[in-house]
C-alpha positions in Angstrom: 39.3 4.5 64.5 37.1 5.2 67.5 36.4 8.2 69.6 35.8 7.3 73.2 33.8 8.9 76.1 34.8 7.5 79.5 31.9 7.2 82.0 33.0 7.7 85.6 31.3 7.1 89.0 31.1 9.6 91.8 34.7 8.7 92.9 36.1 9.4 89.4 36.7 5.8 88.6 36.1 4.6 85.0 33.1 2.3 85.0 32.1 2.2 81.3 32.7 3.9 78.0 30.8 4.9 74.8 32.3 4.5 71.3 31.7 7.1 68.6 32.6 7.3 64.9 33.7 10.9 65.2 34.5 13.7 67.6 31.4 15.6 66.4 29.2 12.6 67.4 30.9 12.5 70.8 30.2 16.2 71.3 26.6 15.9 70.1 25.8 12.9 72.3 27.8 13.9 75.4 27.0 17.6 75.5 28.0 19.0 78.9 29.9 15.9 79.9 32.2 16.0 76.8 35.7 15.5 78.0 37.7 16.7 75.1 39.4 14.9 72.2 39.9 11.2 72.8 40.0 10.0 69.2 42.0 7.9 66.8 41.8 5.0 69.2 42.2 1.5 67.8 39.4 -0.8 69.2 39.7 -4.6 69.1 36.3 -5.4 67.6 33.7 -3.6 65.4 31.2 -1.6 67.3 28.4 0.9 66.5 28.5 4.6 67.1 26.2 5.3 70.0 25.1 8.6 68.5 24.4 7.9 64.8 24.7 4.2 64.4 27.6 4.2 62.0 30.1 1.4 62.1 33.2 2.0 64.3 35.7 -0.3 62.6 37.8 -2.5 64.9 41.0 -4.4 64.2 38.8 -7.6 64.0 35.2 -7.7 62.7 34.2 -10.1 65.4 35.3 -12.4 68.2 35.1 -15.3 65.8 37.5 -13.7 63.4 39.9 -13.0 66.3 40.0 -16.7 67.4 40.1 -17.9 63.8 43.3 -15.8 63.2 44.8 -17.1 66.4 44.3 -20.7 65.4 45.8 -20.2 62.0 48.6 -18.6 63.5 
């Protein structure tokens, strides 16, 4: 499960996001821009925590696995 930090532009529109393995990594990395708890989010594919480098496990390990499961069906 991922913890997410939404990155917004000057108008407040979401333009990107960072994935974290824990709320503490989110707090450590985001510091004064920390937006509060946004955790236990299911992400589609594996990613890496932007703070510590740990694996953030997704529903699918890769895009290839996703398409392989779709084809098998």
